N, C-alpha and C positions, 0 to 999 in steps of 0.2 A: 576637661582632662587633657593635660599636655602630653607631648611625645614621650617624655620619660615615664609617666604613669602608664601610658598605653603599652610601652615596652615591657615594664614590670608586670603588668596584668597579663600580657600575652604569654610571656615565658613562665609566669606563675601558673597560668592555665595549663600549659604543657605539662608541668610537673604534677599538678593535681589530677589531670585527666589520665596521665600515665599511671598514677597510683590506683585510680578508680578502675581503669581497664584491667590492671593486674589482679585486683581484688575480685572483680566480677567475671574474670576470664573472657574479656571481650577483646577482639583484635584492635590494636592501636589505631589503625586508620579509621575504623568505625567510631571509636571513642572521640577522636579528634574532629571528625565531621559533625557529630552530634554536639560536641562542645562548641564548635564554630557557629552552629545555628543559634545556640544560646547567646554567644557573644554578639551575633549579628543584630540582636534586639537592643543592644547598647548603641545609642546614636553615634558616639564617637567612632565606634568600630564600623558601623554601617556606612559612615561617610569616608572611611579610610579605603583608598584604592591604590593599586599598583597598575601603572599603564600596561595593557595586555602584551605589548611587544617586549616588555621587560620581564614578564612572568616566566616565559620560557627561557630567556637568557639567564635569569638569576638561578632558577631551580634545576633546569633540565641537565646542563652539562655535568655538574658533579654527581648527580644521581645516575645518569647514564654511564659515566665513567666508572663508578663503583660497581654497577651491575655488570658492565663489560669486563672489568678487571677480574672478577670472580667467576666469569663464564669459562667453562672448559672448552678450549678450541677443539679438542678431540671429540667431546660429546656434542658440541655444536655441529661439527662436520657430520657425525653419525646421524644426527636428527635434521640435517639441512633440508631434506625434502618435506618433512612434516612442518618445519618452521616456515619455509617459503610459501607453501600452499595456504598457510594461515595468514602470514604477514602480507602476502600479495593477493592471492585469489580470493580469500574470504573477505578481506577489506573491501574489495571492489564489489563482490556479490552483496555484502551487507549494505553498502552505500546505495546500490540500486534498489534493493528490497525496501529499505527505509524510505527512499525517495518515492517509490510507487505508493506505499501505504500513506505517507504524509500527504501526497497529492489527493488521495481519496478522502482523507479525514479533515483536512484544514482548508477552508475557503481561501482562495487567492494563492495557494501554494503551487507555483509553477515547477516544471521539471528541473530547471536550473536551481531554484531555491531548495527543492527537495534534495538535489545532489549536494548542496552546501550543508544541509542538516545531516545527510547521510555520511558525508566525509568527516564531519565533526565527531560524530558518535560511533563511527564504525571501528576504529582501532582501540582495543583494550589497552589499559594504561600500564606502563612498565613499573611505575612506582607502586600502584595499588596491587598488582599481581605479586611482585616480589615481597612486599610488606606483609601481605596476608598469608602467603604460603611458607614464609621463612620460619615461623615458629611451630609448624605442624609437621608431623611425620608423614611425608608424601613420597611415593616412589620417585627415585632420581630421574627416571625417564620423563615423567610428567613435569617435574621442575625444569629440566633442560628445555623441553618444548615451550613451556610458558615463558621462561626467561628469554629464550632465543626469539620467540615471536614478538615479545614486547620491546625488544631492542630494535627490530626492523620495521614493525608495522606503523610506528609513529611517522616515519619518513613517508611511507605510502599514503597515509591519511593526510598529511600536511600538503603533499604534492597535489592530491585530488582536490583538497580544499582550495588551494590556490587557483586551480583551473576553474572550479565551480564559481568562485567569487568573481573572477574575471568575466565569466559568461553572464553573471547577473548584472554587474556594474556597467559593462560595455554592450551587452546584448548580442555578442557574437562569440563563436567558439570554433576552433580549428583542431580537429583530431590529429592531423599531421604535425602541427606545431606543438601540440600538447605532448605527443609521443617523443618528439625530439627533445623538448624541455625536460621530460621525465628522465630520459637516458642521460642527458647532461647533468641534471641534479644528482642522480644516483652515482654516476661514475666520478663526477667532480667531487662529491662529498667523500667517496672512498679514497680518491687520490690525495686529497688534502689531509685526511685522517692519517694515511700512511706517512706522508711527508712530516706532519707534526710529530707523530710517534717516533719516526727515525731521528728527527732533530733532537727531541727530548732525550732519547736514549744516548745519543752521542754527547750531549751537553751535560748529562747528569754527573758523569765522572769528574767533571771539572769544578763542581760546586764544593763538595766535601765540608759542608757546614750543615749539621743536622736540621736546624730550624728552617734554613732556606731550602734545603732539599724537600722537606715536607710541604713548604709553601709552594714550591714549583709544581708539585703534583696537583695542586688546586688550580694553578694558573693555566696549565697546558690544556685541560678540557675547555676552558673558556676561550682560549686562543683558537683552538680548532673549530669551535662552534662559530665564533665571530668571523674568522677568515672565510669559512665556507659560506656563511650567510651573506657576507659582503660581495661575493662574486655570484650570488644567486644559486649556489649549490646547496645540498642538503646538510645542514648543520648537525642534524641528528645522526646521520650515517657517518659523518666526519668524526664525531666524538666516539661512536661505537667502534669504528675501525681503529681509531687511535688507541682506545682502551684495550682492545684485543691485542694489538701490536705490542703495547707496553707490557701487558700481562705476560706475553710469551717470552719477552727478554728480561723481565723483572728479576727472576731468580738469580741471574748471572750478575746483575749490577746493583741490586738492593742488598745492603749489608744487614746482618741481624740487628745491629744497634740503630738502624734506620727503620726496619720493618716493625719492630715492637712498638715504638711511640707512634709511628705513622698509622698503624692499624687502629690504635686507640683513638687518635684524633679524627681519623676518617669515620670511624664508627659513630662518634659523637656528632660530627657535622651532618652526616647522613640522617641520623635520628632527628635532629633539630629541623633539617630541611623537609623531611617527610612530614613532621608534625605541622610545620607552617603551611605546607601545601594543602593538607586536608583541613586545617583550620580555615584557610582562605576559601575553600570550596563551601564550607558550612556558613561562613560569614555572609556570602552572597545570597543566601536563600531568603532571609526575611525581607530584603528590599524588593523582591519580586511581588510580594503580596500587595504592595501599594500601587503596582503598575496596572493590575487588571481588576475588573469587577468580580463579584462572587461567581456569577454565571460563567464568565470567561475562565476563571481559575478552575472551576469544576470541569469545564470542557477540555481545557489544556491538560489538566491532570489525567483525565481519562485517556486522552490522546497519547500522553507520555507513557502511560502504562502499556497501551497497545503497541506503541513503537518499540518499547523495551522488550516486550514479549516476542515481537517479530525478530528483533536482533538476536535474542537468545535462541529462538527456535531455528533460525537460519544457521546459527553457529552449530547447534546440536546436529542438524541434518547434515551439514557440511562435514563435521569431524567424523561422524559415523560412516558416512558414504566414503570418505577418503580412506579411513582406517581399514575398512573391510573391502571396499570395492577395488582399490588398487592391488591389494594382495590377492584378491580373487582372480583378477585378470592378468597379473604379472607374477608368474611362478618364481622367477629369480628373487623378487622382493619378498615373496612369501617364505622362501627357504632361508633367506638371509635374516629376516625379521618376522617371525611367525605372528599369527593373529593375536592382537592384544586382548586382555580381559575387558569385557564391556564396561565394567566399573571404572577402569582407568580411563577409557575413552569418554565416558560420561563426565568424569571430573574435569578433563581437558575442555570439554564443551561448556561446563557450568562456570568455570572460573574465567569470567570475561568482564571484569569490572572496568568502568570508565573513570577517568581522573583528571589530572591537572592539564594535560594536553588538550583534552576536549574543552575544558573550561577556558583556557587561554585563547584557543582559536575562536570560540564563540564570542568572547569579549573583544577580540580583535576585528570583528566584522566592521566594515566601513559604515559610517553614519549616512553617507549619501552615495548615489550612483553618479555616472558621468554627466547625466543631464542636470544634476543638482537636486533631484528629488531624493526623499528619504529612502534609505535601503529598506526594501519591502520586508515586512514581517520580522524585523530584527529582534524586537523584544520577545516575540513568540519563540523564535529559534533559541534565544538565550534561556528562556524558561524551560523549554523542552530538553535542552542540553543538561541543565542543572538537575532537572527531575530524573533523567536517565542516569546521571552520575549517582544521585542519592539512592535510587531504586537498586542499582547494581551493587554499589558499595555496601549498603546496609542490608538489603535483601539477600544477595548472594553471599556476602561476607558473614552474616550471622548464621546462615545455614551450613557454612563450611564445617564447623565442629560436629554438627549432627550427621552430616553426610559421611564424614571420616569415621564416625562410630558405627554407622549402619552399613557402609559399603565395604565388603571384603576385598580390599585392594591387593593387587598382585605386585610383590616386591621382588626385584632381581637381587640375588645374593652376591652379584659380581662386585659391588662396592666394598663389602666387608672383605672379600677375598683379595681385592686390589690393595687394600690397606695392609693386610697381613703380608702379602707378597712384597710390598714396598719396604715394610719394616724388616722383614727377613733379609732381603737383598742388601739394604743399607747396613744392617748389622754385620753381615758377612764381609762386606767391603771394608767396614771399619776395622774388623779383626784382621783382615789381610793387610791393611795399611799399618796397623799396629805391629804386625810381625815384621814388615819391611823396615819400620823405624827402629825396632829393637835390634835388628840385624845390622843396621847401618851405623848405629852409634850406641855408646854405653848408656843405659838407663838404669836408675836405681830400682832394685827389685820391688820396693814398696810402691813406688809410683806406677810401675808397669803392671803389677798385680792388681792394683785398685781399678785401673782403667780396663784392663783385660777382663777382670771379674765382672764388671758391670755389663759388658757386652756378652760375655758367655752366659751370664744369668738371664739376660734378655732373650738370647737365642733359645735357651731352654724353655723359658716361659711361652715363647711363640709356638713351640711344638710343631705339629704338622698341618696346622690350619688356623683360621681366625680364632683368637683366644681373648682372654680378659685384657683390659688396658694395663700397660706396664706401670709398675710402681715408680715413684720419683726417686731421684738419687739421694741416698742417705749419707750425710757427711759425718763420718765417725772419727775423722782425723783431728787431733788436737795440736798438730804441729803449727808453729807460727807461720804466717803467710809468706814471710821472706825466706823460709827454709828452702835450700836448694832442691830438696825432694819435692816440695809443693810446687816449686817453679817448673821442675821437670814434668810433674804430673799435669800442670796446666798446659804446657806446651803439647803434651801428648793429646790432651782433650781437644785442643784447637785443631790439631792435624786430623784426628779421626773424625771429628765433627764436620770438618770441611769435606772429608771424603764421603761422609754420609749425605751431606747436601748435594754434592756432585752426582752421587749415584742416583739419588731421587730425581734430580733434574734430568739425568740421562733417561730414566724410565719415562718421564713425562714427555721428553723430546721424541722418544720412540713410540709415543701413544700407547704405552703399556699401562699407564695409570692416568686418571683424570686430574684436572687442576684442583678439585676439591680435596683429594687425597694428598696431593703435593703440598697445598697450603697448610693442611692440618699437621703434617709431619714436619714441615719447615718451621712452623710456629713452636713445636716442641723442641726442636733442635736450637732455635734462636734463644729460647728461654734458658736452656742448658748452657749454651755458649756464653750467655751474658754473665754466668757465674764465674767465668774464668778470664775475664778481662782485667 
C-alpha cells in the first residue's frame, strides 16, 4: 500500500467513523480511538510512525490556539483559583501518587522512573476534554474549569517530565536548578506568547487579503510554539497566552468578511486534527501486543488499571477537598462563591481523560541513558501510558452520557440573562445610532422605517428577560438592488450593525458578558452584515 492509498484510507476512515459515531451516539474521540485500534492491525499502518518530537509540534499549536481563542478571559479569571490548583497542585500530587504505586507494583521501577511515568499521565488532555464536553449540555462553570485546566496543565506535566527524564538519564537531580528552570520556562513562555500576539495584531491590518489573513492565523501559533521551544521556554504556555491575547483584541481587528470563512476553515481543520490525534493513539495499541508475552501483558494490564484508578481517586479526593475545604475555612470565598453542588464537583473530578500529550511524551523517551545503557523500562512505560489513555478515554468517555442523565447538575441561569442583556443593550444602541443618522441627514422614509422596524420588533420580542430566539430578517422588498432607497437602507444597516458590534465589544471589555455570548452575537451580526455588502 503506497502513501496515496494510506492517505485515502485514513481520511476515508475519518468519514466512516464520524458517521458511525453519529448513528450510535458515541463521542467522536472514542470512535476514532477504537477505529485506530482496528487500523493498527493493518501492517502498513502499524509501521507508519511520526517522530515523537513532531507529534506535539504538528498537532498541539492549532488545537491549543483554537481552545484559547474561545476561552473567555473573564470566566478564566473568575475560575483562576480552581484552574491553578488543578493545573499545578493536582498534577504534582498525581505524579507523586502514581510514582509511589508504580514503585510498589513494578519490579525495577525506581523513584525517578516512577516520576517519569507519573509526569506523563498526570495532566488530563486538552483535546480530549474539549472534544468530549463540547456536544453535551454541561454547566458553563464546569466547562470553564476543564478548559482552563487543560490549557495550563500540559505545561506543568511537560516541565516535570523533562526534569524526571534528566534524573533517569544522568542519575542526578537538583531541586534548586529545577525550580529556576521551571520559573524560566513559565515566564519565558508567557512573555514570548505576548510578544507573538502583539506582533500578529499589529501586522494583521497590513495584510488585507482574506486567504492570507486566514493562513496567518495558522502560522502564528506554530511560530509562538517554535520560538519558545527554541529558547527552552514552554511552547504550550506561549501558544495559550498568545491565543488569549489575540482573542481579546480580535473583535476590533477581525472583520465580518474574515470571521465567517475563518470560522468555517478553523472548524474543519480542528476536526481533522482531532480525528488524526485519536486515530494515532489507537494505531499504536496493536504493536504493543507483540512486545510482551501473555503473562507480562496480563500483569501490565492489571497494573495499568490500578494506576488509572489511583489517578482517578486522587483527582476525586483533591477536587472535593478543595471545593468544600477552602470554602469552609475561607469565609470571603464562601460568600463570593457558595458551596457548589456535589454533582458538579463529581463531574469535574470524573472528566480527566488522557490523550495526545501523554502519548507524545511517552514516545519521546530516550532510547539510552548517558552511560549508553538502554533506558530502563521504556517499553513498560509506553504500554502503561497507552493503557491509561485507552481506559480513561473509553471508560470515562462512554460513561459521560449516562452520568449526565443521572446526575441532577446545577445550572447557573446567568448565561441566558447575559445573552438577553447583550441583545437588549445592542438593540437600544442601534436604535439610538439610527436616530442620530436620521437627524443628521435626509433618509428616505421607506429605508428608515424598514431598519427601524426590525430593531423595534426585536426589542419588543426581547421583553423583560431571556426569551425565544429572534426570527431572521425577512426581505419583502422587490426594489432593484441599484435603487437609491436600497442603497440608503444598506448604508443604514452598516452603520447600525457597526454600532451593535461596538456595544457588544464594550460589554465584553467591561466583563459584563463572557466571550461565548460575544462570539454568538457577533456571528449573527456578521451573517446579517454580509447581506449588505
